[in-house]
N, C-alpha and C positions, 0 to 999 in steps of 0.2 A: 750217436748221430752227431754231425758236425754243428748244426744250428740248434740253438736252444729257444724254447718258447716258455719263458719263466712265468708268464701270466696266464697260460692256458688253463681253463677250468679243469680239464681232465689230467694233464700231465705237468702243469706248471709247478715247479718247486717253490716259487715265491708267492703263489696265489693263496692268500690266507683262508679262503673258503673253498678251495679246490679239492679234488680227489687225490692228487699227487701220485698217480700211477707211474711206475717206472717200467718202460718197455725194453725188451731185447729184440734184436733183429737178425734175420738170416735171409739172404737173397731178397725176394719180393714179399717178405712176410714179417709180422711183428707179433710179440706176445708179452703179456703182463700177468703177474699174479697179484691179487689184491684182496682186501677185506675193507668193508665200509662201516663207518660208525652209524649209530642210531639216527643222527640228525639228517640223514639222507632218506629217511622213511617217507612213504606216502601214508598207507594204512599202517597200523601198529604192526611192528615186526616184519614189514615188507618194504624193500627198497623201492623208491618211486620209479615208475616205468620210464620217465624222462631221463633219469640218471642212467638207467640201463641203456637207453638209446644213445646217450652221449658216449658211453664207454665203447659200445659197438662201433659207432661212427669214428671214434678216435683210433681204434685198432686198425680200421681200414685205411684211415689217413696216414697212420704211421707206416703201414705196409707200402704205401705210395712213396713216402719219404725214404724208406729203406731202398726203394728202387730208383732213387735219385731224381724224383719228380716232386713237384708241389701241385696240389689240386684242391678244389673246393667241391663239396657235396652238391650234386644236382638233384638226386632223388635217392630215397632209401626205403626199403621194405623190411619190416621187423616181424619176426614170429617169436612171441613170448611163450615158452613151454612151461616153465615153473617159476614161481616168485623167488626172488633173491631175498635173503635175510641178512640183517646186519651182523657184523662180527663173525662172518663165515668166510673161509678162503675160497676164492674163485680164480679161474684162469680165462683170459680172453685172448683169442688169436684173430689176426686179420691177414688176408692175403689177396694178392692181385690175381684175377682170373683172366683178364684180357686187356691188352693195351691197343688202342687205336691212335690215330694222329693226335686228337685232343681229348679223347674220352678214355677213361680207365674204369673197368668194371671190377668190383671187389666183392669179397664175402668175409663175414666174421662169425665166430661162434664163441659162446660163453658157457663154461662148464664148472660144475662143482664135482670134483673128482672125475668120474666117468659119466656123469649125468649131464646131458645137454639142457641148459637153462633157457637160452635164447640164441637166436641166430638172425643174421641180417645179410642182405645184399644191397649194394649201392652202386650208383653211377657217379663218377667224379669228372670234373672238367679241369684239364691242366691249365695252370697259370704260370706266369713268369717265363724264365729262360728255358729253352729245350735243349 
């Protein structure tokens, strides 16, 4: 991507407490493979649901950036299927479902191998230049 967000909690390379996910892009979609350390747990050996939500939200936002837009989250619905565990590899994908004048609808999915762990849909509001 052309613009960097070094302090972003999810993807910022310079954020000392961030997740540091690295996304790849194709058309209106984004993907990242990642593993999280124990300090992102809620319950023992379970990654906090808020961290999972942030990762899903970021995947959808990155899909919007891949489509050459900037937008902020208006609403998001999450379905947690299975708990994530620390030090386990996961893949998150985000994609654009529909673009309207100022609204972009997206979806994201988070997998461990072929197992769906969580998914989300969200509505974003475009900001900045169009």
